[in-house]
C-alpha positions as CSV (number, residue, x, y, z in Angstrom):
1,X,-4.0,-45.8,-66.3
2,X,-2.6,-46.9,-62.9
3,X,0.8,-47.2,-64.5
4,X,0.7,-43.7,-65.8
5,X,-0.1,-42.1,-62.5
6,X,3.3,-42.8,-60.8
7,X,5.1,-41.6,-64.0
8,X,3.0,-38.4,-64.1
9,X,3.7,-37.8,-60.4
10,X,7.4,-38.3,-61.0
11,X,7.4,-35.8,-63.9
12,X,5.5,-33.2,-61.9
13,X,7.9,-33.6,-58.9
14,X,11.0,-33.3,-61.0
15,X,12.2,-29.7,-61.2
16,X,12.3,-28.2,-64.7
17,X,15.5,-26.2,-65.3
18,X,14.9,-22.9,-66.9
19,X,17.4,-21.4,-69.3
20,X,20.1,-19.4,-67.6
21,X,19.2,-15.7,-67.6
22,X,21.6,-13.2,-69.1
23,X,21.9,-10.1,-67.1
24,X,25.3,-8.7,-68.1
25,X,27.2,-8.1,-71.3
26,X,31.0,-8.4,-71.7
27,X,32.4,-6.1,-74.4
28,X,35.8,-6.8,-76.1
29,X,37.2,-4.1,-78.4
30,X,39.9,-4.5,-81.0
31,X,41.2,-2.0,-83.5
32,X,43.0,-2.6,-86.8
33,X,44.6,-0.4,-89.5
34,X,44.6,2.8,-87.4
35,X,47.0,5.6,-88.3
36,X,49.9,5.2,-85.9
37,X,49.6,8.9,-85.1
38,X,46.3,8.1,-83.2
39,X,47.8,5.4,-81.1
40,X,51.2,6.9,-80.3
41,X,50.0,7.5,-76.7
42,X,49.6,3.7,-76.2
43,X,53.0,2.5,-77.5
44,X,56.4,2.4,-75.8
45,X,58.8,4.7,-77.6
46,X,61.0,1.8,-78.8
47,X,58.1,-0.2,-80.3
48,X,57.7,-0.4,-84.1
49,X,55.4,2.5,-85.2
50,X,54.1,0.5,-88.1
51,X,52.0,-1.7,-85.8
52,X,48.4,-0.6,-86.0
53,X,46.5,-3.2,-84.1
54,X,45.6,-3.0,-80.4
55,X,42.9,-4.1,-77.9
56,X,41.3,-2.1,-75.1
57,X,40.6,-3.7,-71.7
58,X,37.4,-5.6,-71.8
59,X,34.4,-4.4,-69.7
60,X,31.3,-6.0,-68.3
61,X,28.1,-3.9,-68.0
62,X,24.6,-4.6,-66.8
63,X,21.9,-4.7,-69.5
64,X,20.4,-1.2,-69.9
65,X,23.4,0.5,-68.3
66,X,26.3,2.5,-69.7
67,X,30.0,1.4,-69.7
68,X,33.1,3.5,-70.4
69,X,36.7,2.4,-71.1
70,X,39.3,5.2,-71.2
71,X,42.9,4.6,-72.1
72,X,44.3,8.2,-71.9
73,X,47.3,10.2,-70.9
74,X,47.0,13.8,-69.8
75,X,49.0,16.3,-71.8
76,X,49.5,19.6,-70.1
77,X,48.8,22.5,-72.5
78,X,49.2,25.3,-70.0
79,X,50.0,25.3,-66.3
80,X,47.1,23.6,-64.5
81,X,45.3,22.8,-67.8
82,X,45.5,19.6,-69.8
83,X,43.9,17.5,-72.5
84,X,43.4,13.8,-72.4
85,X,45.2,12.1,-75.3
86,X,44.0,8.6,-76.0
87,X,40.8,6.7,-76.7
88,X,37.4,6.6,-75.0
89,X,34.8,4.0,-75.7
90,X,31.3,4.6,-74.3
91,X,28.6,1.9,-74.8
92,X,25.0,1.5,-73.6
93,X,23.8,-2.1,-74.2
94,X,20.5,-3.9,-73.7
95,X,19.9,-7.6,-73.9
96,X,17.2,-8.5,-76.5
97,X,16.7,-12.3,-76.6
98,X,20.0,-13.7,-77.6
99,X,21.2,-10.5,-79.2
100,X,22.5,-7.2,-77.9
101,X,21.3,-3.7,-78.9
102,X,24.1,-1.3,-78.4
103,X,24.5,2.5,-78.8
104,X,27.9,4.1,-78.4
105,X,30.8,6.0,-79.6
106,X,34.6,5.8,-79.8
107,X,36.8,8.8,-79.7
108,X,40.5,9.1,-80.4
109,X,42.4,12.3,-79.4
110,X,46.1,12.9,-80.5
111,X,48.5,15.7,-80.9
112,X,49.3,17.2,-84.3
113,X,52.7,18.8,-84.7
114,X,53.7,21.2,-87.5
115,X,56.2,18.6,-88.6
116,X,57.2,15.2,-87.4
117,X,60.6,16.4,-86.0
118,X,59.2,19.2,-83.9
119,X,57.9,18.9,-80.4
120,X,55.9,22.1,-80.8
121,X,52.1,21.4,-80.8
122,X,50.0,22.9,-83.5
123,X,46.7,21.3,-82.5
124,X,44.8,18.3,-81.3
125,X,43.1,15.9,-83.7
126,X,40.0,14.0,-82.7
127,X,38.5,11.0,-84.5
128,X,34.9,10.1,-83.4
129,X,32.9,7.1,-84.5
130,X,29.3,6.5,-83.5
131,X,27.3,3.2,-83.7
132,X,23.7,2.1,-83.0
133,X,22.9,-1.4,-84.0
134,X,22.1,-5.0,-82.9
135,X,25.0,-7.4,-82.3
136,X,24.9,-11.2,-82.2
137,X,26.0,-12.9,-79.1
138,X,29.7,-13.8,-79.0
139,X,30.5,-12.8,-82.6
140,X,33.0,-10.1,-83.6
141,X,31.4,-7.3,-85.7
142,X,33.5,-4.8,-87.7
143,X,32.6,-1.1,-87.7
144,X,34.3,1.4,-90.0
145,X,36.0,4.2,-88.1
146,X,35.3,7.8,-89.1
147,X,35.9,8.8,-92.8
148,X,39.3,10.3,-92.3
149,X,40.8,7.1,-91.0
150,X,41.3,3.7,-92.8
151,X,40.9,1.9,-89.5
152,X,38.3,-0.6,-88.2
153,X,36.8,-1.0,-84.8
154,X,35.9,-4.6,-83.9
155,X,33.4,-5.3,-81.1
156,X,32.4,-8.6,-79.5
157,X,29.5,-8.7,-77.1
158,X,29.0,-11.8,-74.9
159,X,25.9,-12.5,-72.8
160,X,26.8,-13.2,-69.2
161,X,24.9,-14.4,-66.1
162,X,25.0,-12.7,-62.6
163,X,28.1,-14.8,-61.8
164,X,30.0,-13.4,-64.8
165,X,29.9,-16.6,-66.7
166,X,29.0,-16.8,-70.4
167,X,25.4,-17.8,-71.2
168,X,24.6,-20.0,-74.1
């Protein structure tokens, strides 16, 4: 018994390290197979139009908060009035254990011309995709874009601590 007391005292005095707490979520977005018409605003004029993969800037949001990434270019439709061409991704995510519950939407807006050779604008075309699901930590998940597009939206959520470092 006397030999156990010093060992017990040592164990009680040794700090127990708690698991690192995740307070933030990093979101990485990637698209594949999108009609080049939707992403024309993101490509230099001399780039191959057949390329249909691109990545949005990643964002980090606090659990329970909303984050927005916009990659747009204003297109003037009338003097003093314009429409944003491009994509907007809005996500609200909450940490649930080692998974992330996320609600959000992705919207593409592009010009539609009467024919490909004309600069005259007929209308704007908008492609909206909504999601509400649970995502695993640090694994890419595919989401089918709206029905009229063959493309896919890929989201990767990574749990982060207050210092912006990944949590295991």
